[in-house]
N, C-alpha and C positions, 0 to 999 in steps of 0.2 A: 425287651420287656419280659419280666418273669411270668411264668404261667400262673393263672389264678388258682388259688388253693381250694380244693374241694373237701368239704367237711360232711361227713355222713349225716343224714337227717335224724337218725336215731340219737346220735351224739348231741345234736343241737337241741332236740327235745329234752334230753336228759339234763343238758346245761340250763335250759330255761327253768326246769323244775327245781334244780339245785339253787339257782339264783333267786327264785321266789321264796324258798323255804329255809335256806341256811342262815345260821347266826354266826358262822365262822368267816372271818375276813379272807383267810387263805382259800377256802372253798369258793367264796364269791369271786375272788380274783381269777381263779382257775376257770370258773364258768364264764366270766366275761372274756377271758382270753380265747374261748371257743366261740362265744356269741358275736362279738364285734366283727371278726372276719367273715363269719357266716352270714349274718343279717345285713351288715352295712358294707360288705365287700372291702373292709379296711385292710391295709397291708400290715405286715408285722411292725413296721416303724410307726404307723399311725396308732395301732393298738398299744404299742409300748408307750407312746406319748400320753395316751388317755389313761393308762394304768399307772403311769409314773415309774416304769421299770425299763430295763434295757431290752433291745430287740431279741437277744438270745434268751432272755428270761421269759418272754412271751411264748416262745416255742417250748421252753421247759415247762411252763404252766399248762400248756395244752397237753403235753405228754403226761404230766402228773394227773390231769383230769381224766384222760383216757384210761389210766391204770388205777383209778380209784377202786377201792373195794366197795361192793354193793351195800355193805352194812354202814357205809359212811365213815369208816375208820380212816385213819391217816394213811397216806401213801408211803410206800417204802422208799427211802432215799437211795438213789442209784448212782449219784455222782459224789466223788470224794472218797476218802478212806485209804486203807492200805491194800491196794490192788496187787502190788508186786512184792508183798511180804514173803520172806523166805520161811519164817517161823511165826507162830502165834505169839502174842505178847507174853503169855505165861510160859511158853516153851523157851523163849529168849531168856526170861528170868532164871528158869531152871538150868539153862545152859551156862549162865554166868556164875552160878553158885560156887563151883570149885575155885574159880579165880577170885571171887569176892573174899573168900576165906583167906587166900594168900595175900590179898591186898590189905586186909585188916591187920595182919601181922607186920605190915611194913614192907612187904615184898614188892618188887617192881614188875609190872605187867608188861610182857613183851608181846607184841602183836602177832609175830610170825607163828608161835605155837597155837595161839587162839585162832588164827586164820586157818591153819592146818586142821585143827579139830573141827571147826565149822565146815570146812570143805569135806571132811570125812563124814560128818553127820548128814550133810546134804547130798553127798555122792557126786559132787561136781566142784570144779574150782571156783574160788571166791576171790574177788578183787580186794585189795587192801582198803580201798575207800568204803567198801561195804562194812568192813569190820569197824572202821573208825566211826561211821554213822551209827552202827549198832551200839557201840559203847556210848556215844553221845546221847542216844535215845534213852539210855538207862542212867544218865546222870554221871557217867564216868568222865573225868577230865584229865587233861595232860598236866602233870605236875611240873611246875616251873623249875628250871635248873637253879643250882646254887649260884651265889653272886661271885664265887671265885672258882677257878679251875682246880680240880682235885690234885693235880701234880704241881701246883704252884708252890714255890718256896718263899716265904716272906723275907727271910734273911738275904737271899740272893736279890730280891727286888729292892731292898733297902740299900744294899751295896751298889747296885746299879744306879740308883737315884743319886747317891753321894758322888760317885766317880764318873758319871756321864758328862761328856762335854756338851755345852750348849751349842746346838747345830743351827740355830736360827739367828738372824740378825735383828738387832733392835732398831726401832724406827728413828 
């Protein structure tokens, strides 16, 4: 059996005050996420069922309540976002500007020079998948190839069609 959760009495008193005075549903839920386990010895699963959220969300609400600002302002969101970003969004746009000018004139973007330039800027090697995700994030797409091969000769193809033996049997 899991150990019982101990919640500090000052935090419980603060949650009671917020639950009585608040007009905000989010703050009320956060206060209830602290009060239900403290007053009723409810587990996270039971608290989640009462609040209508998932078990992990109850813990998240408790953490948000603990990190509330005293002025009653919103809590800072700590989950989600670009935690492993190599460059800021604006720096990425600035980095792509020289290649964007080349692409506007009909030039073909080759990933290897872009990868080398990015590695030089960051000071460490970069995988090709990073560059492809980088380009996709900024709306760049892979241009579809032509419907015919550049070295194809239509005259040779027509001659082959006329002179080719039928190699299959009829039913």
